[in-house]
N, C-alpha and C positions, 0 to 999 in steps of 0.2 A: 871879967871876960864874958862876952856875949855868948848866947847859946849856939849861934852859927859857927863860932870860933872855938868852941869847947872841944878838947880832944875826945875822940871816940874810943870807948873802952872795948878791947877785944874780949869777946865772950863765947864765940862759937868754935868748937873743935871739929875734927874730921868727921865724926859720926853725925853731928848736927848738920854739917855742910852737905854730906851725902843725903841725909834725910830730906833736907830742903829741896835739893835738886831732883831726887827721885819723886818726892811729893809733887813738885811742879810739873814733872814730865808725865807721870802716871796719873792722868786725870781724864780730860775729855778725849785725849788721843787714843785711849784704848776703850773707854766705856761708851763713847758716842760714835767713834769712827770705825772701830774694828768690824762691826757688822756690815757697814756700808762698803768697806774695802773688800771683805770676803764676798759680798754679793757681786761686786763688779769684777773681781779677779779670780774668784775661786781659790784653790790651794795656792795660786800664785801670790796671794796676799802675804805668805811667808817671805817671799822674795822682796815684796814692796817694803815691809818693815825692816828686813835685813839691809837692803840697799840704802834706805833712809838712815839707818843707824850707822852704817859705814861712812856715808858722806858726811854726816854730822861729826862723827868721830875724827875724821881727818881735820876738819876745821877746829875741833876741840883741842887737837894737838897744837895747832897754831895759837889757839887761845891760851894754852898752857905756857907756850914760849913767851908770849906777851905778858901774861900775868906774873910769871916768875921773875920778871925784871922790875916789878913795881917796888919802890922803897917801902919800908915799914911805915904803916900809917897812911899809905896811899892806896887808892883803888887800882884795879888791874888796868884801867884805862889811862893811867898816868903815862905808861910807856908809849901809847899812841900819840900823846901830845909831844913827847920828846922826839919820836921818830918821824911823824908825819905832819906835825903842827897842831895848834890848838883847835882850829876849825874842824879838822877831821876827827880829832878826839871827841869833840862835841857831837858831830854828826853820827859817829858810831854809837855813842851813848844814847843819843836821841832815837836811833833806829831800834836799839834794844829796848828802850823805854816803850816805844810804840808797839813793838812785838809782844812785850810782856803784859802791857795793860790790856791789849786785845785778847790775850790768852786768859786773863782773869775774867773778862766778860764772857768769853766762850765757855769756860769751865763752870761758871756759875749758872749759865743757862742750862748746861747739861745737868748740873746739880738739881735744878728745879724740875727737869724732866724725870729724873729718877726718883725724886722725893714724891712726885705725883703718883708713882707706882703704889705708894702707901696711902696717899691722900688724893684719891681719884677725883674728888669733887673740887679740888683746889686749883687755882690758876698757877701754872708752872712758872711763868715769868714773875708773878708776885712773890712766889716762894724764893726765887733767885734774888730778888731785890732785898728781901728780908735777910737772906744769907750774906749779902754784900754789907748791909748795915752791921751785922754781927762781926764780920771780919774787920771792918774799919775800927770798931770799938776795941776788938782784941789787939789790933796792931798799934793802938794808942797806949798799950802797956809796954813793959820792958822787953827788950830783945830776948833776954834769957827765958822769960816766961813763954814767949812765942815759940822759941826753940824747943822747950820741953814738950809743949803741946804737939809740935810737929813730929818729934820722935815717936810719940805714942800713936799718932794717926798713921804714920807711914808703916810702922811695925805691924799694926793691925791689918791694914789693907794688903800688905805683902803676904801675910799669913793666909788670908782668904783667897787671894789670887793663885798662890801656889797650891792651895787645896783644890781649886777648880782645875788647875793644870794637871794635877795628879789624877783626878777623875777622867780628864780627857785622855791621858796616857793609858789608863786602864781600859778605855773604850776604843783603843786603836784598831783601825781597819784600813788596810792599804787601798781598798776599793774607794774609800772616801777621799783619797788623794788623786784620783784619776777621773777625767783628764786633768793634768796639773795646770794647764793654761787653757781653760775652756773658751776664753774670749781672745786669745792671742797675747802678744807681748805688750801692745800699746797700753791696755789698762793697767798693767803692772808699773809701767814707767810714769803714767799720769798719777797713779795712786802714790807712788814714791814722792812726787812733788807735794801732794796734798799732805802726806804724813810728815813732811819736814817740821811742821808746827808741833808735832807730837814729841819732838826731841829738844826743842829750843829752850825748854825750862832749865837746862843746865846752866844757862847764863846767869841765873839767879845767884850762883856762887860768886861770880866775878862782880856782880852788882853790889854785893855786901861784903867785899873782901876786907874792907876797913874795920869790920867787927869780927874778924876771924883771927884765931890764934895762929901765929907763924904762917901768914898767908903765902909766902914764897914757896913753901913745901905743901901746905895743906890744900890750897886751891887747885894746883895741877893734878894732885893725886885724887882729890874728890871728884874732879871732872871726869876722869877716866873710869873710876869705879862706878859712878852713878850711871854713865851711859851704858856700860857693860851690863849692869843689873837690869836697867830698863829694857834693853834690847832682848835679853833673855825672857823677861816677863811678857813683853809684847808678842814675841813669837810663840811663847807657850800658850797664851790666851787665844791667839789665832788658831793654833792647833786644836785647842779644846772646842772652839766654835765649829771647826771643820768636822770634828768627830760627832758633834751634837746634831749637825744638819738641821738647825732650828730656823726660826724666822729672823732674817737679816734686815727686814724692812722697817722695823720700829726703832725708837730711840732707846729701848731697853733690851737690845739684842742679847747682851751678856746674861741678863736675868732669864731670858727665854731659854738660852742654851743651858744655863745652870739647872733649870727645871727639868730638862731632858736628862742631863748627866747625873744630877744629884737628888732630884725630887723637889717638892715644894719648899722644903726647908732651905735647900741650896739656892733656890730662886730668890727667896726673901733675903738670905744672907748676902748674896751678890748685889742685889739692889741696894741694900743698906750700905754695903762697902763702896758702891759707886757713889753714893751720897758723901761718904767719908772721904773718898779719893778726890773727887772734884773739889770738895770743900778744902781739903788740906793742900791741894795744888794751888788753889786760889790764895790760900793763906801764905804759903811760901813765896809766891810770886809778888803778892802785895807788899810783903816786907822788903823783898829785893829791890823793887822799883822805887819804893819810898827812900831807901838808902841811896839809890841812884839820883833821885831828885836832890837830895841833900848835897851830894858830891858836885852836881852841876851848879848848884847855887854857890857853893864854896869856891868854885872855879870862876865865878862871875859870869857864867854863860846864861843864867836866868836870874830873875829878881831874887834877892837874898831872903825876902820874907818867906819864900816857898820852902826854904831849907831850915826855917826856924824850928827850934825845939822848946819844949816846956822846961820849967825849972828842974824837973826830975829826969830830963833827957829824952822824953818821948817825942818822936817825929810827927808832930801834930799836922802841920800844914801839908807835908808831902803825902801823908796817908790820906788826908781829906781830898787833896787834888786828884790823886790816883783813883780814889773811890768815886769821885764825881765823873771822871772821864769814863770809867768802866760802866757806870750807870747810864750815861748817854749812849754808849755803844749797845748796851743791852736793850735799851728802849727803842733804838732806831735801826739797828742792823739785824740781818738774818744770820744764822749760824755759819752757813757756808761762806758768806762774804767775810765775816769776822775771822774765820780760820785762814782764809786766803791772805788777808791783810797781815795777819800774824806771821805767816810764812814769808811773805815778801819782805817785810821789814827786817825779820830775823836774818834772811839771806843777805841783805845788804850789810847788816852789821857784821856777819861772818866774813863777807868779802873784804871789808876793811881790816878785820883782824888778820886775815891771810896775807893781805898786802903788807901789813906791818911786820908780820913774822918773816915774810919773804925779804924785806929790806934788812932785817936783823941778820938773816942768813947770808945775804949778799955781802954784808959788812963783816963776815967771819965771826958772828955771834957775840963778840965782845968778851968781857971778863966775868960777867955775872949771868945767872939765870940758866934756864934749861936750854940744851942744845939738841939738835936733831941730826940723824945721819942723812947723807945724800944732799947736803946743801939746801938749795932752794926748791928741790923737787917736791917735797911734801906740801909746803905752803902753796906752791903753784898748782899742784894737782887738786888740793883742797879748794882753792879759789875757783878753778875751772868747773869742778863738779858742783859747787854751790851755785855759781852763776847759771849753769845749765838748767837748773830747776825753774828759773823764771820763765823759760821758754816752753816748759811742759804744762804750765798753768793757763787758765783762761786769761787772755790778753788784757781784758778790762780790769781784772783783779790785780794783775801785775802792774798796770799803769797807775791805778788808784793807790795801791800800796806804795809804789815808788814815789808818788807825789806826796804822800803822807810823810815819808822820810825826807824828801826834798824840802818840805816846809821847815825843817830844821835850819836851813840856810837863812831863811827870813828871820827866824827867832834869833839866830846868832848875830845877824846884822843889827838888830835892834836891842842887843844885849846891854845891860847896864855898863856904862863907861866908868868902872871903878877898878881898883886894884884887886885881883882875885886872891883868894886864900888857897894855897896848894898844900 
């Protein structure tokens, strides 16, 4: 049996799935963006993170509906093929691939910026490239090994972040929360759209559903748990930033805030944690999109050699491909553009998931999988709120990001004309 056809062994449980999703989300979204959002919106940043979390949570519910109907051994995107057709299944997978690989590039650039906090004479981009090479090598090892590393990294950074949140609570002053909307409502809404990318890491769970134990139950539960944890952490960190009243203009704003709240030791600890956080986020995302490439290859949507595995089962070609794309983005794009493309691609992926969940609801849910109250209401609301974010972003970013997703139609048209393995 060839490597591409070899059954995938289930290795990851609920804790590892939550760790991967939390690790993917709590990266650049809080360490690089939090200071910028607070600077633009003031205390209203709390609302921006909350609104973004709620919008993504609605779509995550639709994600859970779709994922819960995937047969054992199949990815969560299998249901899309059944309900909407193979081409829309591929386009959705492609959208999430684009979203996640751009997130890898963005988080690694953030990693380089924070590592430069310790190595001031070093080039931040060069440090980011070295980190990418390290992660590519790590992801050429077994899934179980990567999962154990991720559990440790996520546990450490959550401990540090909650410590900083605790110092922020201890420094509470109501005066620092007034005026709550110093620049009005518009910055809150535009920041919500920008922060969409901060939550899209949850899709890493569905990307690697075929290496998850009991995915029908584990994937939906892990989705909701991870988003809830991340929303609490994001809002807690924003609160700490507000209490610190520090410098929101640099790439290490959290480290500056920690210096005010905790002293020099806290500043160093948070900067180190930022490095760990962005590195672990990139690690989890790289594994997820590598498994996604394998699945698209098995379906016959892209050349089969891209899904090839080594004799020991390591996803060599998909990891190398994703690493190369991330490298190109890091070398050619600026952070703001990469973040925007990440959000746009992810939004289109979520829209397709909501459409699929809406169709399932319209057909009375069927006999298997998760069901929602109120019929098609939740998928419809989720789809509308997700789509609305496209109009709150810079129109050039929305157009370019949409074109990156639309390129999937060309790839699908020139797909190998062979019988896919499902």
